[in-house]
C-alpha positions as CSV (number, residue, x, y, z in Angstrom):
1,M,20.4,-16.3,7.4
2,K,18.9,-12.8,6.6
3,Y,15.5,-12.5,5.1
4,V,14.4,-9.6,2.9
5,V,10.9,-9.0,1.4
6,I,10.6,-6.5,-1.4
7,L,7.0,-5.6,-1.9
8,G,6.2,-3.6,-5.1
9,D,2.7,-2.4,-4.3
10,G,0.3,-3.0,-7.2
11,M,3.2,-4.0,-9.5
12,A,1.3,-6.8,-11.3
13,D,-0.9,-5.9,-14.3
14,E,-2.3,-7.1,-17.6
15,P,-0.8,-7.3,-21.1
16,I,-1.0,-3.8,-22.6
17,K,-1.3,-2.9,-26.3
18,E,1.1,0.1,-26.0
19,L,3.8,-2.3,-24.5
20,G,3.5,-4.8,-27.4
21,N,0.9,-6.8,-25.4
22,K,3.4,-7.2,-22.6
23,T,2.7,-6.5,-18.9
24,P,4.7,-3.7,-17.3
25,L,6.8,-6.4,-15.5
26,Q,7.5,-8.1,-18.8
27,Y,8.4,-4.9,-20.5
28,A,10.5,-3.3,-17.8
29,N,14.3,-3.5,-17.9
30,K,14.9,-5.4,-14.6
31,P,18.2,-7.4,-14.8
32,M,18.3,-8.2,-11.1
33,M,14.8,-9.6,-10.9
34,D,15.4,-11.6,-14.0
35,Y,18.8,-12.9,-12.8
36,M,17.1,-14.1,-9.6
37,A,14.2,-15.7,-11.5
38,K,16.8,-17.7,-13.5
39,H,18.5,-18.8,-10.3
40,G,15.6,-19.0,-7.9
41,E,12.0,-19.9,-7.7
42,V,9.0,-18.2,-9.4
43,G,5.4,-18.9,-8.7
44,M,1.9,-17.5,-8.2
45,V,0.2,-16.6,-5.0
46,Y,-3.4,-15.6,-4.1
47,T,-3.0,-12.8,-1.6
48,I,-6.7,-11.9,-1.3
49,P,-9.0,-14.5,0.4
50,E,-12.1,-15.2,-1.7
51,G,-14.8,-12.7,-0.9
52,M,-12.6,-10.1,0.7
53,V,-11.9,-6.7,-0.8
54,P,-8.6,-6.5,-2.8
55,G,-6.8,-3.8,-0.8
56,S,-3.3,-3.2,0.4
57,D,-4.5,-3.9,3.9
58,T,-5.7,-7.4,3.4
59,A,-3.0,-8.2,0.9
60,N,0.0,-7.0,3.0
61,L,-1.4,-8.8,6.0
62,S,-1.5,-11.9,3.9
63,V,2.1,-11.5,2.5
64,M,3.4,-10.8,6.1
65,G,1.9,-14.2,7.1
66,Y,-1.3,-13.2,8.8
67,N,-4.5,-14.7,7.5
68,P,-6.8,-11.7,6.8
69,E,-9.9,-13.8,7.4
70,T,-8.6,-14.2,11.0
71,Y,-6.9,-10.9,11.7
72,Y,-8.4,-8.2,9.5
73,S,-10.3,-5.6,11.5
74,G,-10.3,-2.7,9.1
75,R,-7.8,-0.5,7.2
76,S,-7.8,2.7,9.1
77,P,-7.0,1.3,12.6
78,L,-3.7,0.0,11.2
79,E,-3.0,3.5,9.9
80,A,-3.9,4.9,13.3
81,V,-1.3,2.7,15.0
82,S,1.4,4.1,12.7
83,M,0.3,7.6,13.4
84,G,0.5,7.1,17.1
85,V,-3.2,7.6,17.7
86,K,-4.2,5.8,20.9
87,L,-7.4,3.7,20.4
88,L,-9.9,2.3,22.8
89,D,-11.8,-0.8,22.1
90,S,-15.0,1.2,21.5
91,D,-13.3,3.6,19.0
92,V,-14.0,3.4,15.3
93,T,-11.5,4.8,12.8
94,F,-11.9,5.9,9.2
95,R,-9.5,6.7,6.4
96,C,-10.0,10.3,5.3
97,N,-8.7,11.1,1.8
98,L,-8.2,14.6,0.4
99,V,-9.7,14.2,-3.0
100,T,-10.4,16.3,-6.1
101,L,-14.0,16.5,-7.2
102,S,-15.3,18.2,-10.3
103,E,-16.4,21.8,-9.7
104,E,-19.6,21.8,-11.7
105,G,-23.1,20.7,-10.5
106,D,-24.5,19.8,-7.1
107,Y,-22.2,17.8,-4.7
108,D,-24.1,14.5,-5.3
109,E,-23.5,14.8,-9.1
110,K,-19.8,15.6,-9.0
111,I,-17.1,13.3,-10.6
112,I,-14.1,12.1,-8.6
113,L,-11.2,13.3,-10.6
114,D,-8.3,12.2,-8.3
115,H,-8.2,10.2,-5.1
116,S,-4.9,11.9,-4.2
117,S,-5.3,15.5,-5.2
118,D,-2.3,15.3,-7.5
119,E,-0.4,13.6,-4.6
120,I,-0.7,16.7,-2.5
121,S,2.3,17.5,-0.3
122,T,2.1,16.5,3.4
123,E,2.7,20.1,4.4
124,E,-0.2,21.4,2.4
125,A,-2.5,18.6,3.5
126,R,-1.8,19.3,7.2
127,E,-3.2,22.8,6.8
128,L,-6.3,21.5,5.1
129,I,-6.9,18.7,7.7
130,K,-6.4,21.3,10.4
131,A,-9.2,23.3,8.8
132,V,-11.4,20.2,8.6
133,N,-10.8,19.3,12.3
134,E,-11.5,22.9,13.4
135,H,-14.8,22.8,11.5
136,F,-16.0,19.3,12.5
137,K,-14.3,18.3,15.8
138,N,-16.6,17.6,18.7
139,S,-16.7,15.3,21.7
140,E,-17.1,12.3,19.5
141,I,-15.3,13.0,16.2
142,E,-11.7,14.2,15.6
143,F,-9.4,14.3,12.5
144,F,-5.7,13.6,12.5
145,P,-3.2,14.5,9.7
146,G,-1.2,11.7,8.0
147,I,1.0,11.7,4.9
148,S,0.1,13.3,1.6
149,Y,-3.6,12.7,0.9
150,R,-4.0,9.9,3.5
151,H,-5.6,11.0,6.8
152,L,-7.6,9.7,9.7
153,M,-11.0,10.3,11.3
154,L,-11.6,9.0,14.8
155,W,-15.2,8.4,16.1
156,H,-15.4,7.6,19.8
157,E,-17.9,4.9,20.5
158,G,-19.0,5.2,16.9
159,P,-20.8,2.7,14.6
160,D,-18.9,0.7,12.1
161,D,-21.9,-0.7,10.1
162,F,-21.3,1.6,7.0
163,D,-21.0,0.8,3.4
164,L,-18.3,3.2,2.2
165,T,-16.5,3.1,-1.1
166,P,-12.7,3.6,-1.6
167,P,-12.2,6.7,-3.8
168,H,-9.6,5.0,-6.0
169,D,-12.3,2.5,-7.0
170,I,-14.5,5.1,-8.7
171,L,-12.0,7.4,-10.5
172,G,-13.7,9.3,-13.4
173,Q,-17.2,8.4,-12.2
174,K,-20.1,10.3,-10.7
175,I,-20.2,9.9,-6.9
176,T,-24.0,9.7,-6.9
177,D,-24.2,5.9,-6.4
178,Y,-21.2,5.7,-4.0
179,L,-22.1,8.1,-1.3
180,P,-22.2,6.7,2.3
181,K,-24.7,4.1,3.2
182,G,-25.7,2.9,6.7
183,K,-28.0,3.9,9.6
184,Q,-25.9,7.0,10.4
185,K,-24.7,7.7,6.9
186,D,-26.0,11.3,7.1
187,I,-23.3,12.3,9.6
188,I,-20.5,11.2,7.3
189,Y,-22.3,12.5,4.2
190,K,-22.8,15.9,5.8
191,M,-19.1,16.3,6.6
192,M,-18.0,15.3,3.1
193,K,-20.5,17.7,1.5
194,E,-19.7,20.6,3.9
195,S,-16.0,20.1,3.5
196,Y,-16.3,21.0,-0.2
197,N,-17.8,24.3,0.7
198,F,-14.8,25.6,2.6
199,L,-12.0,23.6,1.1
200,Q,-12.7,24.7,-2.4
201,N,-11.7,28.3,-1.6
202,H,-9.0,27.6,1.0
203,P,-5.8,29.6,0.3
204,I,-3.9,26.3,-0.1
205,N,-6.2,25.3,-2.9
206,I,-6.4,28.7,-4.5
207,N,-2.6,28.6,-4.7
208,R,-2.6,25.0,-6.1
209,K,-4.9,25.9,-8.9
210,K,-2.7,28.9,-9.8
211,C,0.2,26.5,-10.1
212,G,-1.8,24.1,-12.3
213,L,-2.4,21.5,-9.6
214,K,-5.6,19.9,-8.7
215,A,-7.4,21.3,-5.7
216,A,-7.9,19.0,-2.6
217,N,-11.5,20.2,-2.5
218,S,-13.3,17.5,-0.5
219,I,-12.7,14.9,2.2
220,W,-13.7,11.4,1.4
221,I,-14.4,9.1,4.3
222,W,-14.0,5.2,4.0
223,G,-12.2,2.2,5.4
224,Q,-13.7,2.0,8.8
225,G,-12.5,-0.4,11.5
226,R,-11.7,-1.1,15.1
227,K,-8.5,-1.7,17.1
228,P,-6.4,-4.5,15.6
229,L,-4.7,-7.3,17.5
230,L,-1.9,-9.3,15.8
231,P,0.4,-11.9,17.3
232,S,4.1,-10.8,17.3
233,F,6.1,-11.7,14.2
234,E,8.9,-12.7,16.5
235,E,6.7,-15.1,18.4
236,K,5.3,-16.4,15.2
237,Y,8.5,-16.9,13.3
238,G,11.4,-16.5,15.8
239,L,12.8,-13.5,13.9
240,K,13.4,-9.9,14.9
241,G,12.6,-7.6,12.1
242,S,11.8,-4.1,10.7
243,V,9.4,-2.6,8.2
244,I,10.4,0.2,5.9
245,S,7.6,2.1,4.2
246,A,6.3,5.7,3.6
247,V,2.7,4.5,4.0
248,D,1.0,4.6,7.4
249,L,-1.0,1.4,6.6
250,I,2.1,-0.7,6.1
251,K,4.0,0.9,9.0
252,G,0.9,0.2,11.1
253,I,0.8,-3.5,10.2
254,G,4.4,-3.8,11.0
255,I,4.1,-2.1,14.4
256,C,1.1,-4.2,15.3
257,A,3.2,-7.3,14.4
258,G,6.0,-6.0,16.7
259,L,8.4,-5.0,13.9
260,D,10.4,-1.8,14.2
261,S,9.1,0.9,11.8
262,I,12.0,2.7,10.2
263,D,11.5,6.2,8.7
264,V,13.6,7.2,5.7
265,E,14.1,10.9,4.8
266,G,12.6,11.7,1.4
267,A,10.4,8.6,1.4
268,T,7.1,9.8,-0.1
269,G,4.9,6.8,-1.2
270,N,5.2,7.7,-4.9
271,I,7.7,7.4,-7.7
272,H,9.6,10.4,-6.4
273,T,10.5,8.5,-3.2
274,N,14.0,8.0,-1.9
275,F,14.6,4.5,-3.3
276,T,18.3,4.4,-2.4
277,G,17.6,5.6,1.1
278,K,15.1,2.8,1.6
279,A,17.6,0.2,0.4
280,M,20.4,1.4,2.6
281,A,18.1,1.6,5.6
282,A,17.2,-2.1,5.0
283,V,20.9,-3.0,4.8
284,A,21.6,-1.0,8.0
285,E,18.8,-2.9,9.9
286,L,20.2,-6.2,8.9
287,K,23.8,-5.2,9.8
288,K,22.5,-4.1,13.2
289,G,21.4,-7.6,13.9
290,K,17.8,-7.8,12.6
291,D,16.9,-11.1,10.9
292,F,14.1,-9.8,8.7
293,V,13.3,-6.7,6.8
294,Y,10.1,-5.8,4.9
295,V,10.6,-3.1,2.3
296,H,7.4,-1.6,0.9
297,L,7.4,0.5,-2.3
298,E,4.1,2.2,-3.1
299,A,5.1,3.8,-6.5
300,P,3.7,1.1,-8.9
301,D,0.3,1.2,-7.2
302,E,0.1,5.0,-7.4
303,C,1.1,4.9,-11.1
304,G,-1.6,2.3,-11.7
305,H,-4.3,4.5,-10.0
306,R,-3.2,7.5,-11.9
307,N,-3.1,5.7,-15.3
308,E,0.6,6.6,-15.7
309,L,1.9,3.7,-17.9
310,D,5.4,5.0,-18.5
311,N,5.8,5.8,-14.8
312,K,4.6,2.3,-13.8
313,V,7.3,0.7,-16.0
314,K,9.9,3.2,-14.6
315,S,8.9,2.5,-11.0
316,I,9.6,-1.2,-11.6
317,E,13.0,-0.4,-13.1
318,L,13.8,1.8,-10.2
319,I,12.9,-0.9,-7.7
320,D,15.2,-3.3,-9.6
321,E,18.1,-0.8,-9.8
322,K,17.9,1.2,-6.6
323,I,16.4,-1.4,-4.2
324,I,17.1,-5.0,-5.1
325,K,20.5,-4.4,-6.8
326,I,21.8,-2.3,-3.9
327,I,20.6,-4.7,-1.2
328,K,22.0,-7.7,-3.0
329,E,25.4,-6.1,-3.6
330,E,25.7,-4.9,0.0
331,L,24.8,-8.2,1.5
332,D,27.1,-10.1,-1.0
333,A,30.0,-7.7,-0.1
334,A,29.3,-8.4,3.6
335,G,29.4,-12.1,3.1
336,E,25.9,-12.6,4.4
337,E,23.7,-15.6,3.7
338,Y,20.3,-14.3,2.7
339,K,17.0,-15.0,1.0
340,M,14.8,-12.5,-0.9
341,L,11.1,-12.6,-1.5
342,I,10.0,-10.3,-4.3
343,L,6.3,-9.8,-5.1
344,P,3.4,-7.3,-5.4
345,D,0.6,-7.4,-2.9
346,H,-2.1,-7.3,-5.6
347,P,-2.5,-6.2,-9.2
348,T,-3.4,-2.5,-10.0
349,P,-4.1,-2.7,-13.7
350,I,-3.6,0.5,-15.7
351,R,-6.8,-0.3,-17.6
352,L,-8.9,-0.4,-14.4
353,R,-7.0,2.1,-12.2
354,T,-7.9,0.1,-9.1
355,H,-7.0,-3.2,-7.4
356,T,-8.1,-6.7,-8.4
357,A,-8.0,-10.0,-6.4
358,D,-6.1,-11.9,-9.2
359,P,-3.0,-13.9,-8.1
360,V,0.4,-12.2,-8.3
361,P,3.8,-13.6,-9.2
362,Y,6.4,-14.2,-6.5
363,L,10.1,-14.7,-6.7
364,I,12.3,-16.4,-4.0
365,Y,16.1,-16.2,-4.3
366,Q,18.7,-17.6,-2.0
367,N,22.3,-16.5,-2.6
368,T,23.7,-19.8,-1.1
369,K,21.5,-22.1,-3.2
370,E,21.4,-20.7,-6.7
371,K,19.9,-23.2,-9.2
372,L,19.2,-23.2,-12.9
373,N,15.5,-22.4,-13.6
374,P,14.0,-22.8,-17.0
375,I,12.0,-19.6,-16.3
376,Q,14.1,-16.7,-17.7
377,S,12.1,-13.7,-16.4
378,Y,10.2,-12.5,-13.4
379,D,6.7,-11.6,-14.6
380,E,3.1,-12.7,-14.5
381,I,3.2,-14.8,-17.7
382,S,6.4,-16.7,-16.7
383,A,5.0,-17.3,-13.2
384,L,1.9,-18.9,-14.7
385,K,4.1,-21.5,-16.3
386,S,5.5,-22.5,-12.9
387,N,4.3,-25.5,-10.9
388,H,4.4,-23.4,-7.7
389,C,1.1,-21.8,-6.6
390,F,-0.2,-20.8,-3.2
391,L,-3.9,-20.6,-2.9
392,K,-3.7,-19.1,0.6
393,G,-1.4,-16.1,0.6
394,H,-0.5,-16.2,4.3
395,E,1.1,-19.6,3.8
396,L,3.8,-18.1,1.5
397,M,5.7,-16.5,4.4
398,N,5.9,-19.8,6.3
399,Y,7.3,-21.4,3.1
400,F,9.8,-18.5,2.5
401,L,11.1,-18.7,6.1
402,K,10.8,-22.5,6.1
403,C,8.7,-22.4,9.2
404,K,6.0,-24.9,10.1
405,E,2.3,-23.9,10.2
406,D,1.4,-22.7,13.6
407,E,-2.3,-22.2,13.0
């Protein structure tokens, strides 16, 4: 049996007036998901433990079968693992976004316009983070480039008792009330403020503005944590597997769990990603002997953050056509027995432009055990009518794989 997880990041949403009071999942043309819903199992799952922040870090740990309440040690260390940054137990890591702040007024009064600087290219971002590192690097602090707007700050023997706000949570708001808090907050605040002074007029940003793109004119530091330790996925479930994602966070979770991280050319972490390439990479891993593959698609989440309703619907349709359909057809043609688990990690409602901790719909389909299901569509509303609901998200993987609880 082959096991495939298709994770549409932030795919869940709310009914939206412009869509005839349907959610993007309801509105989207997704024949493969709906076919599987009619012949599989649909239900709801709470991926975020009560009291925890609804992020892709906690949610994907949960979906992958790791209780975030036990294993979560911060977001940025997982990204550091993917980036190949070696961590000591005494190190503290931070996510460093390249963001767009409004140009008028003092720094403390600026508005956060975009958490991703118009999804800045990795090539441009590397030059900006290089400038940031040259300006701030010392014996304790160092910056490392990542992908697009997502980067890393490493603080050797640093503190982790900060209150830091994810930038995608405060889009369109003044940053006044969301600046760093904690005993050594001034160190982080000083770097963020100073970065604006030299990034605003960096040649990369001057050129971006000439091209009608937002300037990546400030760093934003958040998501601190320490070196993670996860038990091996193979030890936990008896399966060898791979993770396919363009996002360092998800790659890092997979690597920490002992999964192989597969890079796909043209994979970007947004709607312009190489969907077909990801699907074929998943099929290749399974044909090479892997039992399990975890395919992560960031596009719906980015569209939610950016308030791009049409693109969010389109991203769901692309996942259906260029990921699920291709994998299903390839495995059917190969005569494989397989199960698919399809779900978001968390909702990213267009209205809010950030994550919520609400439950999300899941879909399980097994090609050798098709059954007639009164539910005719895969979406939030249909899933609410189901009798299946997991209150603890990390238990869903055990159920999907038909493993016994080992904790």
